[in-house]
DOKOL-602588 format. One record per residue (C-alpha): residue in three letters; chain; x, y, z. Coordinates in Angstrom, 3 decimals. Last residue first. Layout:
<rs>
+------+-------+----------+----------+----------+
| rest | kette |        x |        y |        z |
+------+-------+----------+----------+----------+
|  ALA |     A |        X |        Y |        Z |
...
+------+-------+----------+----------+----------+
</rs>
This chain:
<rs>
+------+-------+----------+----------+----------+
| rest | kette |        x |        y |        z |
+------+-------+----------+----------+----------+
|  PRO |     A |  -10.721 |  -18.955 |   31.843 |
|  LEU |     A |  -12.009 |  -15.706 |   33.364 |
|  VAL |     A |  -15.671 |  -14.938 |   32.663 |
|  LEU |     A |  -17.087 |  -15.804 |   36.098 |
|  GLU |     A |  -14.198 |  -14.101 |   37.926 |
|  ILE |     A |  -15.098 |  -10.787 |   36.296 |
|  ALA |     A |  -18.623 |  -10.971 |   37.710 |
|  ALA |     A |  -17.243 |  -11.795 |   41.184 |
|  LEU |     A |  -14.824 |   -8.861 |   40.992 |
|  GLU |     A |  -17.718 |   -6.559 |   40.086 |
|  SER |     A |  -19.659 |   -7.852 |   43.101 |
|  THR |     A |  -16.574 |   -7.197 |   45.270 |
|  ASP |     A |  -16.581 |   -3.505 |   44.293 |
|  VAL |     A |  -13.049 |   -2.082 |   44.081 |
|  ILE |     A |  -12.287 |    1.403 |   45.409 |
|  CYS |     A |   -9.064 |    3.104 |   44.310 |
|  PHE |     A |   -7.310 |    6.204 |   45.612 |
|  ASN |     A |   -4.430 |    8.456 |   44.625 |
|  ARG |     A |   -3.554 |    7.834 |   41.024 |
|  HIS |     A |   -4.164 |   11.440 |   39.841 |
|  ASN |     A |   -0.683 |   12.770 |   40.648 |
|  ARG |     A |   -0.275 |   16.237 |   39.138 |
|  LEU |     A |    2.947 |   16.350 |   37.164 |
|  VAL |     A |    6.498 |   17.577 |   37.884 |
|  THR |     A |    8.718 |   16.991 |   34.837 |
|  GLY |     A |   11.514 |   14.534 |   35.654 |
|  ASP |     A |   11.671 |   12.933 |   32.227 |
|  ASP |     A |   10.601 |   15.378 |   29.504 |
|  PHE |     A |    6.869 |   15.395 |   28.904 |
|  VAL |     A |    4.469 |   14.260 |   26.144 |
|  LYS |     A |    5.979 |   11.175 |   24.516 |
|  ARG |     A |    7.918 |   10.418 |   27.732 |
|  GLN |     A |    4.808 |   10.098 |   29.920 |
|  ARG |     A |    5.028 |    6.362 |   30.577 |
|  PRO |     A |    8.843 |    6.449 |   30.709 |
|  GLY |     A |    9.009 |    8.986 |   33.535 |
|  SER |     A |    7.216 |   12.078 |   34.782 |
|  LEU |     A |    7.790 |   13.068 |   38.398 |
|  MET |     A |    4.848 |   12.933 |   40.782 |
|  THR |     A |    2.579 |   15.454 |   42.470 |
|  GLU |     A |   -0.135 |   15.454 |   45.134 |
|  GLY |     A |    1.588 |   12.650 |   46.971 |
|  HIS |     A |    1.028 |    9.048 |   47.921 |
|  HIS |     A |    1.806 |    6.490 |   45.193 |
|  ARG |     A |    3.983 |    4.275 |   47.405 |
|  ASP |     A |    1.242 |    4.264 |   50.051 |
|  GLY |     A |    2.006 |    5.422 |   53.602 |
|  ILE |     A |   -0.725 |    8.074 |   53.644 |
|  PRO |     A |   -3.551 |    7.136 |   51.282 |
|  GLY |     A |   -4.133 |    9.941 |   48.776 |
|  GLY |     A |   -2.159 |   13.167 |   48.337 |
|  TRP |     A |   -5.082 |   15.348 |   49.457 |
|  ASP |     A |   -5.102 |   13.469 |   52.776 |
|  LEU |     A |   -6.141 |    9.958 |   53.705 |
|  THR |     A |   -5.585 |    7.636 |   56.666 |
|  LEU |     A |   -6.818 |    4.099 |   56.065 |
|  VAL |     A |   -7.380 |    2.277 |   59.343 |
|  GLU |     A |   -6.953 |   -1.442 |   60.036 |
|  VAL |     A |   -4.211 |   -1.861 |   57.435 |
|  PRO |     A |   -3.488 |   -4.719 |   55.048 |
|  VAL |     A |   -0.192 |   -4.713 |   53.136 |
|  PRO |     A |    0.264 |   -4.266 |   49.394 |
|  ALA |     A |    3.124 |   -6.218 |   47.828 |
|  ASP |     A |    6.912 |   -6.126 |   47.409 |
|  VAL |     A |    7.759 |   -3.805 |   50.316 |
|  ASP |     A |    9.836 |   -0.591 |   50.625 |
|  ALA |     A |    7.526 |    1.786 |   48.760 |
|  PRO |     A |    4.575 |    1.021 |   51.034 |
|  TRP |     A |    1.494 |   -0.439 |   49.321 |
|  VAL |     A |   -1.613 |    0.392 |   51.318 |
|  HIS |     A |   -4.526 |   -1.936 |   51.980 |
|  LEU |     A |   -8.047 |   -1.839 |   53.416 |
|  ALA |     A |  -10.432 |   -4.803 |   53.341 |
|  VAL |     A |  -14.131 |   -5.730 |   53.187 |
|  VAL |     A |  -15.707 |   -2.292 |   53.602 |
|  HIS |     A |  -19.485 |   -2.352 |   53.413 |
|  PRO |     A |  -22.277 |   -1.803 |   50.913 |
|  ARG |     A |  -25.536 |   -3.547 |   51.933 |
|  THR |     A |  -26.081 |   -6.782 |   50.086 |
|  MET |     A |  -29.170 |   -6.920 |   47.899 |
+------+-------+----------+----------+----------+
</rs>
């Protein structure tokens, strides 16, 4: 069994078209600092329109994501 280890770190700044690699991931209660989704709150928009008026302040729960490379390998095996 492979010992768990970090393979890559990325943030997705608001002013670029794709995530960018970083050597160090700095976190606070808003998630990864420098990421387009950083912040403890967010404004509601089209995805929340059935429940909230646009512009309603909501708790931001999309702060951090860890992807296991063994899970990615299993997914790759079943993709066409």
